[in-house]
C-alpha positions as CSV (number, residue, x, y, z in Angstrom):
1,M,82.1,110.3,119.9
2,V,82.2,109.1,116.2
3,L,84.0,111.6,114.2
4,P,82.5,112.5,110.8
5,W,85.5,111.2,108.8
6,R,85.2,107.7,110.4
7,K,81.7,107.3,108.9
8,A,83.1,108.4,105.5
9,V,85.8,105.8,105.6
10,A,83.3,103.0,105.9
11,L,81.3,104.6,103.1
12,V,84.3,104.8,100.8
13,L,85.1,101.1,101.3
14,A,81.5,100.0,100.9
15,V,80.8,101.8,97.7
16,G,83.2,99.8,95.5
17,G,82.4,100.4,91.8
18,V,84.5,100.3,88.7
19,A,87.6,102.5,88.8
20,A,88.0,104.7,85.7
21,E,91.3,103.9,83.9
22,Q,93.3,103.0,87.0
23,R,97.0,103.4,87.0
24,L,99.7,103.0,89.5
25,Y,101.7,106.2,90.2
26,L,105.1,104.7,90.8
27,K,108.3,106.8,90.3
28,T,110.0,104.4,88.1
29,G,107.3,104.9,85.5
30,Q,107.8,101.5,84.0
31,E,105.1,99.6,82.2
32,W,103.4,97.1,84.5
33,R,102.8,93.5,83.5
34,R,99.1,93.5,82.6
35,D,96.7,91.0,84.1
36,E,99.4,89.0,85.8
37,I,99.2,86.8,88.9
38,E,102.7,85.7,89.7
39,D,103.6,82.2,90.5
40,L,103.9,82.4,94.3
41,A,106.1,79.3,94.3
42,A,108.7,81.0,92.1
43,A,112.2,81.4,93.5
44,V,112.6,84.9,95.1
45,K,115.6,86.2,97.1
46,R,114.2,86.6,100.6
47,R,115.3,86.5,104.2
48,Y,111.9,85.2,105.4
49,P,111.1,81.9,103.5
50,D,107.6,81.8,104.9
51,R,106.3,85.0,103.3
52,R,106.9,87.5,100.5
53,H,105.8,91.0,99.5
54,L,103.4,91.5,96.7
55,L,101.6,94.5,95.0
56,L,98.0,93.6,94.6
57,E,95.9,95.6,92.2
58,F,92.1,95.1,92.0
59,A,90.1,95.2,88.8
60,E,87.5,97.3,90.7
61,R,87.8,99.4,93.8
62,P,88.0,96.8,96.7
63,S,85.2,96.6,99.2
64,A,85.7,96.4,102.9
65,E,84.8,92.7,102.7
66,Q,87.6,92.0,100.1
67,L,90.2,93.7,102.3
68,R,89.0,91.7,105.4
69,E,89.1,88.5,103.3
70,I,92.8,89.2,102.4
71,E,93.6,89.7,106.1
72,Q,91.7,86.6,107.2
73,R,93.8,84.6,104.8
74,G,96.8,85.7,106.7
75,A,98.1,88.7,104.6
76,R,99.1,91.9,106.2
77,L,98.2,95.2,104.5
78,L,101.4,97.3,104.5
79,G,100.2,100.4,102.6
80,Y,98.0,101.9,99.8
81,V,99.5,102.2,96.3
82,P,97.5,104.6,94.3
83,D,95.3,104.2,92.4
84,G,93.7,100.9,93.4
85,G,96.6,98.9,94.8
86,F,97.9,97.6,98.1
87,M,101.3,96.3,99.1
88,V,100.9,93.2,101.3
89,S,103.0,90.8,103.2
90,L,101.7,87.4,102.1
91,P,102.4,84.1,104.0
92,E,103.6,81.1,102.1
93,G,100.8,78.9,100.6
94,V,98.0,81.5,100.7
95,S,95.7,81.4,97.7
96,L,94.7,84.7,95.9
97,E,91.8,83.2,94.0
98,G,88.4,84.8,94.2
99,L,89.7,88.2,95.3
100,G,89.0,90.1,92.1
101,L,92.6,90.9,91.4
102,R,93.9,92.3,88.1
103,R,97.5,91.6,89.1
104,A,99.7,90.4,92.0
105,V,103.4,91.0,91.4
106,G,106.5,91.6,93.4
107,L,108.6,94.7,92.6
108,R,111.6,94.0,90.4
109,A,115.0,95.4,91.4
110,S,114.8,98.0,88.6
111,E,111.5,99.2,90.0
112,K,113.0,99.8,93.4
113,L,115.8,102.1,92.3
114,S,115.1,105.8,92.2
115,P,115.5,107.4,88.7
116,L,117.6,110.1,90.5
117,L,120.4,107.7,91.4
118,E,123.1,109.0,89.2
119,A,126.0,107.2,87.5
120,A,128.9,107.3,90.0
121,D,131.6,105.1,91.4
122,R,129.7,104.9,94.7
123,W,126.2,105.7,95.8
124,E,125.2,107.4,99.1
125,C,121.5,106.5,99.5
126,V,118.6,105.7,101.7
127,V,117.4,102.1,101.6
128,E,113.7,101.8,102.5
129,F,112.6,98.3,103.8
130,Y,109.1,97.1,104.1
131,P,107.7,97.9,107.6
132,D,107.4,94.3,108.7
133,V,111.2,93.7,108.2
134,A,113.1,93.5,111.5
135,P,115.9,96.1,111.8
136,T,118.4,93.4,112.5
137,E,117.6,91.6,109.3
138,A,117.7,94.9,107.3
139,R,121.2,95.7,108.7
140,A,122.4,92.1,108.1
141,L,121.3,92.3,104.4
142,V,123.2,95.6,103.9
143,L,126.4,94.3,105.5
144,E,126.3,91.0,103.7
145,H,126.5,92.9,100.4
146,G,129.7,94.6,101.4
147,L,128.0,98.0,101.9
148,E,128.8,100.6,104.5
149,L,126.2,101.6,107.0
150,I,126.1,105.3,107.8
151,E,124.7,105.5,111.3
152,H,122.1,108.2,111.9
153,P,119.7,108.3,114.8
154,D,117.0,110.4,113.1
155,V,116.2,108.2,110.1
156,R,112.7,106.8,109.7
157,P,112.2,103.4,111.5
158,N,112.3,101.3,108.3
159,E,115.2,103.1,106.6
160,L,119.0,102.9,106.6
161,V,121.6,105.2,105.1
162,V,124.0,103.2,103.0
163,R,127.2,103.9,101.0
164,G,128.7,101.5,98.4
165,E,129.3,100.7,94.8
166,P,126.2,100.7,92.6
167,G,126.5,97.0,91.7
168,G,126.2,96.0,95.4
169,I,123.2,98.3,95.9
170,R,121.5,96.9,92.8
171,R,122.1,93.4,94.1
172,L,120.6,94.4,97.5
173,A,117.5,95.7,95.7
174,E,116.9,92.2,94.3
175,W,115.9,91.0,97.8
176,D,112.2,90.8,98.6
177,E,112.6,92.8,101.9
178,V,113.8,95.9,100.1
179,S,111.1,98.4,99.2
180,Y,113.0,101.3,97.5
181,V,116.3,103.1,97.2
182,Y,116.8,106.8,96.8
183,P,119.5,109.5,97.2
184,A,120.6,110.5,100.7
185,S,120.8,114.2,101.6
186,E,124.1,115.8,102.7
187,E,122.6,116.1,106.2
188,L,121.9,112.3,106.4
189,V,125.4,111.5,105.1
190,A,127.1,113.9,107.5
191,G,125.1,112.8,110.5
192,A,123.6,116.2,111.1
193,P,120.3,116.4,113.1
194,V,117.3,116.0,110.8
195,Q,113.5,115.7,111.3
196,A,111.6,113.1,109.2
197,C,108.1,113.4,107.8
198,P,106.4,110.1,108.6
199,G,104.8,110.1,105.1
200,P,101.6,111.3,103.5
201,L,98.5,109.6,104.8
202,T,95.5,107.9,103.4
203,V,92.7,106.2,105.4
204,W,94.4,102.9,104.6
205,G,97.8,104.1,106.0
206,P,100.9,105.9,104.9
207,V,102.1,105.9,101.4
208,A,105.6,104.6,100.6
209,Q,108.6,106.5,99.1
210,Y,108.2,104.8,95.7
211,V,104.8,106.5,95.2
212,A,105.0,109.7,93.2
213,R,101.5,111.1,93.9
214,V,98.0,110.1,94.8
215,G,95.1,110.7,92.5
216,E,94.5,113.7,90.2
217,G,94.5,116.4,92.9
218,W,91.5,118.6,93.9
219,D,90.9,119.8,90.3
220,G,90.1,116.4,88.9
221,P,91.6,114.8,85.7
222,G,93.7,117.1,83.6
223,L,95.4,120.4,84.5
224,N,92.7,122.8,85.8
225,S,92.2,125.6,88.3
226,T,90.4,125.1,91.6
227,E,89.3,126.8,94.8
228,L,89.9,125.4,98.3
229,A,88.8,126.7,101.7
230,Y,91.2,126.6,104.7
231,F,90.2,126.6,108.4
232,I,92.7,127.1,111.1
233,A,91.2,125.1,114.0
234,S,93.9,125.9,116.5
235,L,97.4,127.4,116.7
236,A,100.8,126.6,118.2
237,R,101.2,127.2,121.9
238,S,104.9,128.2,121.4
239,L,104.3,131.1,119.1
240,P,102.1,134.3,119.2
241,A,98.9,133.5,117.4
242,E,99.3,136.3,114.8
243,T,102.8,135.0,114.0
244,A,101.7,131.4,113.5
245,R,98.7,132.4,111.4
246,A,100.9,134.6,109.2
247,E,103.4,131.7,108.6
248,I,100.5,129.4,107.6
249,L,99.1,131.9,105.1
250,R,102.6,132.5,103.7
251,A,102.9,128.8,103.0
252,L,99.5,128.6,101.3
253,G,100.4,131.6,99.2
254,E,103.7,130.0,98.1
255,W,101.8,127.1,96.5
256,A,99.3,129.5,95.0
257,R,102.1,131.5,93.3
258,Y,102.8,128.7,90.9
259,V,99.5,126.9,90.2
260,K,95.9,128.2,89.8
261,I,94.6,127.4,93.2
262,R,92.6,130.1,95.1
263,F,92.6,129.6,98.9
264,F,90.0,131.4,100.9
265,P,89.1,131.3,104.6
266,G,86.3,128.8,105.4
267,D,83.6,129.2,108.1
268,D,83.0,125.4,108.6
269,E,85.9,123.2,109.5
270,W,84.0,120.0,108.5
271,A,82.9,121.4,105.1
272,P,84.0,119.5,101.9
273,R,87.1,120.8,100.1
274,T,88.3,122.5,103.3
275,L,91.9,122.1,104.5
276,R,91.6,121.9,108.3
277,I,94.9,123.0,109.9
278,L,95.2,121.8,113.5
279,F,97.8,121.9,116.3
280,A,97.2,119.1,118.7
281,S,98.8,116.8,121.2
282,G,98.6,113.0,121.6
283,Q,95.3,111.4,120.5
284,H,93.6,114.0,118.4
285,G,90.8,112.2,116.4
286,D,92.6,110.3,113.7
287,P,94.5,106.9,113.9
288,Y,97.9,108.6,114.1
289,P,98.4,110.1,117.6
290,F,101.3,112.4,118.1
291,D,104.3,111.2,120.3
292,G,105.3,114.4,122.1
293,R,108.4,116.6,121.8
294,G,111.2,115.3,119.7
295,G,109.2,112.8,117.6
296,V,106.8,113.2,114.7
297,L,106.3,116.9,113.8
298,A,103.3,116.7,111.6
299,H,101.2,114.7,109.1
300,A,98.8,115.5,106.3
301,F,96.1,113.6,104.4
302,Y,95.8,113.4,100.7
303,P,92.9,115.0,98.8
304,A,89.5,113.4,98.0
305,P,89.7,110.9,96.5
306,P,91.2,108.7,97.7
307,N,90.6,110.1,101.2
308,P,87.0,110.7,102.3
309,E,85.7,114.1,103.4
310,P,86.1,115.7,105.9
311,I,89.6,114.3,106.7
312,A,90.8,114.9,103.1
313,G,93.5,117.6,102.8
314,D,93.8,118.1,106.6
315,V,97.1,119.1,108.1
316,H,97.9,118.2,111.8
317,L,100.9,119.5,113.7
318,D,102.2,118.4,117.1
319,N,101.6,121.1,119.6
320,D,104.2,119.7,122.0
321,E,107.0,120.7,119.6
322,P,108.9,124.0,120.1
323,W,107.7,125.7,116.9
324,N,109.8,128.6,115.7
325,V,110.1,131.0,112.8
326,G,113.3,130.9,110.8
327,D,115.0,128.6,113.4
328,Y,115.0,125.0,114.6
329,I,111.6,123.4,113.8
330,D,110.6,126.2,111.5
331,L,106.8,126.4,111.1
332,Y,106.8,127.7,107.6
333,S,109.1,125.0,106.2
334,V,107.2,122.1,107.8
335,I,103.7,123.4,106.9
336,L,104.9,124.2,103.3
337,H,105.9,120.5,103.0
338,E,102.7,119.1,104.5
339,L,100.5,121.3,102.3
340,G,102.3,119.7,99.3
341,H,100.8,116.4,100.6
342,A,97.4,117.9,101.2
343,L,97.4,119.0,97.5
344,G,98.3,115.5,96.3
345,L,102.1,115.3,96.1
346,G,104.2,112.4,97.5
347,H,107.7,112.6,98.7
348,S,110.5,113.7,96.4
349,D,113.7,111.7,95.9
350,K,115.7,114.8,95.3
351,P,117.6,116.1,98.4
352,G,117.1,119.9,98.9
353,T,113.5,120.0,97.7
354,V,110.7,121.0,99.9
355,M,109.0,117.6,99.4
356,Y,112.1,115.5,100.3
357,P,111.1,113.3,103.2
358,Y,113.5,114.9,105.7
359,Y,112.5,118.5,106.5
360,R,115.0,121.4,106.1
361,K,114.6,125.1,106.4
362,H,113.2,126.7,103.2
363,T,112.2,130.1,102.1
364,G,110.1,128.9,99.1
365,L,109.5,126.1,96.6
366,T,112.3,124.8,94.5
367,P,112.1,124.3,90.7
368,D,111.5,120.5,91.2
369,D,108.6,121.2,93.6
370,I,107.1,123.6,91.2
371,A,107.4,121.1,88.3
372,A,105.8,118.4,90.5
373,I,102.7,120.5,91.5
374,R,102.2,121.6,87.9
375,E,101.7,118.0,87.0
376,L,98.5,118.2,89.0
377,Y,97.2,121.7,88.5
378,A,97.2,124.4,85.8
379,A,100.3,126.5,85.9
380,R,100.4,130.2,87.0
381,E,103.3,132.3,86.2
382,P,104.4,134.2,89.4
383,E,104.0,138.0,89.2
384,S,107.0,140.2,89.5
385,G,105.4,142.2,92.3
386,G,102.6,142.0,94.7
387,Q,100.6,138.9,95.7
388,P,99.4,136.4,93.1
389,P,95.6,136.0,92.7
390,G,95.5,132.8,94.8
391,T,97.4,134.2,97.8
392,P,95.1,133.9,100.9
393,S,94.6,137.0,103.0
394,P,92.8,137.3,106.4
395,P,89.2,138.5,106.1
396,S,88.5,142.2,106.6
397,S,86.9,141.4,109.9
398,P,88.9,138.5,111.2
399,P,87.2,136.1,113.6
400,A,88.4,135.6,117.1
401,L,91.6,133.6,117.2
402,P,91.1,129.9,118.0
403,P,92.5,128.4,121.1
404,S,95.9,126.8,121.1
405,S,94.5,123.3,121.5
406,P,91.3,121.8,120.0
407,P,88.1,122.8,121.7
408,S,87.1,119.2,122.1
409,T,89.9,118.7,124.6
410,P,90.2,121.7,126.8
411,P,93.5,122.0,128.6
412,A,93.7,121.2,132.3
413,N,94.8,123.9,134.7
414,P,98.6,123.9,134.2
415,Q,100.8,123.4,137.2
416,P,104.5,124.6,137.1
417,P,106.9,121.6,136.9
418,S,108.9,120.8,140.0
419,N,112.0,120.8,137.9
420,P,111.5,123.2,135.1
421,S,113.5,122.7,131.9
422,P,116.5,125.1,131.4
423,K,115.6,128.2,129.5
424,P,117.7,129.3,126.5
425,P,119.3,132.8,126.7
426,S,117.6,135.8,125.1
427,G,119.6,135.4,121.9
428,A,119.2,132.3,119.7
429,D,121.0,129.3,121.2
430,T,122.7,127.3,118.5
431,V,125.2,125.4,120.6
432,A,124.7,121.7,120.7
433,P,125.3,119.7,123.9
434,S,128.5,117.8,124.5
435,L,127.9,114.1,125.0
436,T,130.3,111.2,126.1
437,I,129.6,107.5,126.6
438,T,131.8,106.4,129.5
439,Y,130.6,102.8,129.6
440,P,131.3,100.8,127.6
441,P,134.7,102.6,127.3
442,T,135.1,101.8,123.6
443,S,132.8,102.3,120.6
444,S,132.3,98.5,120.3
445,A,132.0,95.7,122.8
446,L,131.4,92.0,122.9
447,V,129.0,90.7,125.6
448,S,127.1,87.5,126.4
449,S,124.2,89.0,128.4
450,S,120.8,89.7,127.0
451,T,120.8,93.4,128.1
452,I,123.3,96.2,128.6
453,T,123.3,99.5,130.6
454,L,125.1,102.5,129.2
455,R,126.5,105.3,131.2
456,G,127.9,108.7,130.3
457,L,128.1,112.5,130.7
458,A,126.5,115.4,129.0
459,S,126.8,119.2,129.3
460,D,125.5,122.3,127.5
461,N,126.1,126.1,127.6
462,V,122.5,126.5,129.0
463,G,121.5,123.0,130.2
464,V,120.7,119.5,128.9
465,S,116.9,118.9,128.7
466,E,117.0,115.2,128.1
467,V,119.2,112.2,127.1
468,S,117.5,109.5,125.1
469,W,118.5,106.3,123.4
470,S,117.4,104.1,120.5
471,S,118.5,100.7,119.4
472,S,118.7,98.9,116.0
473,T,116.3,96.4,117.6
474,G,113.6,99.0,117.5
475,A,113.6,99.7,121.3
476,S,114.0,103.3,122.6
477,G,113.7,105.2,125.8
478,L,114.8,108.1,128.0
479,A,118.0,107.9,130.1
480,Q,117.9,108.5,133.8
481,G,119.6,111.8,134.6
482,T,121.1,114.4,132.2
483,T,124.6,115.6,133.2
484,Q,125.4,112.2,134.5
485,W,123.1,109.7,132.8
486,T,122.3,106.0,132.8
487,A,120.5,104.3,129.9
488,G,119.1,100.8,130.4
489,P,118.8,97.9,130.8
490,I,118.7,97.9,126.9
491,P,117.6,94.6,125.4
492,L,120.1,93.0,122.9
493,Y,119.5,90.6,120.0
494,Q,122.0,87.9,119.3
495,G,124.5,89.4,116.8
496,T,125.2,93.0,116.1
497,N,123.2,95.8,118.0
498,T,123.8,99.5,117.3
499,I,122.7,101.8,120.2
500,V,122.5,105.6,119.6
501,V,122.4,108.0,122.5
502,K,121.2,111.6,121.9
503,A,121.4,114.7,124.1
504,R,119.0,117.6,123.5
505,D,118.9,121.1,125.0
506,A,115.9,123.4,125.6
507,A,116.5,125.2,122.2
508,G,116.3,121.9,120.3
509,N,120.0,121.6,119.6
510,S,121.2,118.0,119.8
511,S,124.2,115.8,119.5
512,W,124.6,112.0,119.4
513,R,127.0,109.1,119.9
514,S,126.7,105.5,119.0
515,V,128.1,102.2,120.2
516,V,128.0,98.8,118.6
517,I,127.3,95.8,121.0
518,T,127.8,92.3,119.7
519,R,126.0,89.7,121.7
520,K,127.5,86.2,121.5
């Protein structure tokens, strides 16, 4: 089956046409060097001498043929930079002639530092590397600049939490492999469990942290009012249907409190200007399959343009996650964040905001979130009582509730598991498991072998559901056993390898331990 939005992607790429007053929405807000094609032979600090990272901006919207030509020349498209740009990894010696480029430039160090990094004796920050940079190279760069790595198992794959004096971090940003640096939240610094948003999506891939927003929103250029339909295609298995629906409507209403958007229930999930909200598992019709419990919670697509209809504005949530209300994996907090992307916002650099890239429990938008959405839409002053005009409400004769999984993939007859997961007690379980690594017996070890097997113990007041591991090499997996577990064999690169082991219980509480293995 060819989904409608796949046809639209091909159409968007084929149309081309002159872009009206394109600009790049970067958080640093600095003036770009106009009509500049950098000397690719110029000296640049880089770990990989055979390639470098460049921001390509086209004079006109690129066609599918232009993008294919770039890839055929050996470049790798890493992400879309609105409006009209692409970040690429370019091999040494590749010509950029004949591609219709307005500019091809590498980001300067000052363009990689968040404006929210404050004057202080030391910075605690998240360093984002380009996705084609190996984790071992990223870690080596940080350590070579005398900076401290704050180990955290839940950071996004191309990010590291770093502490150090500002001068060292500024020098780190001079390297080609570094994409962006922004403030770390208290949870990241303290090692508390967090869940990351993978990033807002376009049909060309995710958008990086240094992007402030994509396009002009659903209302077009300027600050205007608008109307959008929403269609709830399926609901979470782990919550009563009425509860899940109420949390979704509450999140829609929160955005409508502060800007002039009217949300109304749609009757066609594929209609233009319709936010399709879907709980699904695994492959679900877009290029970003869900990875099951404990991984990516949700993703959302930006408005049209740049995304084509009908995928524009859609919000997808992983149905394998244990969705809750007001507790771990809080549905309202996650969908409030994802709706921000569906309305056109990127990730915020400010910890504590709804749009910060690591979810946290929220009861409403923060002043920074409100200011950001009011840069896209006309402001509405919230009323002192009652619902604002844009708050969605169920129709007077509500339609039948949708199934808990998409109709296109009906669930098979479920069979009870032979070893059911432990159930939490009737009250909310907030106790994290206890976790110990017994081998190696110390927190660091020197080995000569290419793999290592870790062993340890875990316990919980209810029961340990799983023990998993991840390595700085990018490898990850599940341990064998729970109360007595074995993880491995785990592959090791030559040099320093950090392995994080995490234990999780049925309520979603988790704890972790790490060990540093140096392979000779």
